[in-house]
C-alpha positions in Angstrom: 7.2 14.5 -20.8 5.8 17.8 -19.8 3.1 18.2 -17.1 0.2 18.8 -19.5 1.1 15.8 -21.6 1.5 13.6 -18.5 -1.9 14.7 -17.2 -3.5 13.7 -20.5 -1.8 10.4 -20.4 -2.8 9.7 -16.8 -6.3 10.7 -17.5 -6.5 8.3 -20.5 -5.0 5.5 -18.5 -7.5 5.9 -15.6 -10.5 6.0 -18.1 -9.2 2.8 -19.7 -8.8 1.2 -16.3 -12.4 2.1 -15.3 -13.7 0.5 -18.5 -11.6 -2.7 -18.4 -10.8 -3.5 -14.8 -11.8 -6.8 -13.5 -14.3 -7.0 -10.6 -12.4 -7.9 -7.5 -14.5 -9.1 -4.5 -12.4 -7.2 -2.0 -12.7 -3.7 -3.7 -16.2 -3.0 -2.2 -15.1 -3.8 1.4 -11.3 -4.4 1.6 -10.2 -6.4 4.5 -6.9 -8.3 4.9 -8.7 -11.6 4.5 -10.6 -10.6 1.3 -7.5 -9.1 -0.3 -5.5 -12.3 0.6 -8.2 -14.5 -1.0 -8.0 -12.4 -4.2 -4.2 -12.5 -4.2 -4.0 -16.3 -3.9 -6.5 -16.7 -6.7 -4.6 -14.3 -8.9 -1.0 -15.3 -8.1 -1.4 -19.1 -7.6 -4.8 -20.1 -9.0 -6.0 -21.5 -5.7 -9.1 -20.9 -3.6 -8.3 -20.5 0.1 -10.2 -19.9 3.3 -8.3 -17.7 5.8 -8.7 -19.0 9.3 -6.7 -16.7 11.5 -3.8 -14.3 11.6 -0.8 -16.0 13.1 1.8 -13.3 12.9 1.8 -9.5 12.3 4.8 -7.3 11.6 4.8 -3.5 11.1 7.7 -2.2 9.0 8.6 1.4 8.4 10.3 2.6 5.3 11.6 6.2 5.0 8.3 7.7 3.8 5.6 5.1 4.5 4.9 2.0 6.6 3.4 -1.4 5.9 1.7 -4.1 7.9 2.5 -7.7 6.9 0.2 -10.5 8.1 0.8 -14.3 8.0 -2.5 -16.1 7.8 -3.3 -19.7 8.6 -5.5 -20.8 5.6 -7.3 -23.8 4.4 -6.9 -24.9 0.8 -10.4 -25.0 -0.6 -9.7 -25.8 -4.3 -7.0 -26.0 -6.8 -3.3 -26.7 -6.9 -0.7 -23.9 -6.9 0.1 -22.8 -10.5 3.2 -20.9 -11.4 2.0 -17.7 -12.9 4.5 -15.0 -11.8 7.1 -17.3 -10.1 9.8 -19.6 -11.3 9.3 -22.3 -8.8 7.0 -23.2 -5.9 7.3 -25.9 -3.2 6.1 -26.4 0.4 8.8 -25.9 3.1 8.8 -25.9 6.9 8.9 -22.6 8.6 12.4 -23.2 9.9 13.6 -23.6 6.2 12.4 -20.1 5.3 15.7 -18.7 6.5 17.4 -20.4 3.6 15.6 -18.2 1.0 16.4 -14.6 0.1 13.7 -12.1 1.2 13.3 -8.5 2.3 13.9 -7.6 6.0 10.1 -7.3 6.8 9.4 -10.8 5.3 12.4 -12.2 7.2 10.8 -11.0 10.5 7.6 -12.9 9.6 9.6 -16.0 8.8 11.4 -15.8 12.2 8.0 -15.6 14.0 6.6 -18.5 12.0 9.7 -20.6 12.8 9.2 -20.0 16.6 5.5 -20.8 16.6 5.0 -24.5 17.6 1.5 -24.6 16.0 3.0 -23.6 12.7 6.1 -25.8 12.8 4.1 -28.9 13.6 1.5 -28.3 10.9 
């Protein structure tokens, strides 16, 4: 696809997105907590109340970095529904090491497994 055609396509896509995007509560004032609430609603169909950040990991890739946060949350409403996942179940933090995950997520899992307030929850 040449540059002019790509620009037309991108422009049309952005116009469509502006007309059809769903309102997300976090867009007006994005905070980690508001984004997490929206993600849990979208991905699992549950309403949560974030209570506190219990672990934070910074991870650098070759051309950008990310910050991962594990949040202690209270389930307000709903039961987890499988929308984009094959299976879901509750596990203890020490069991997280048994699951495949990227390196940055594995660092969060290790922090959670060492935190007595998480392991005893």
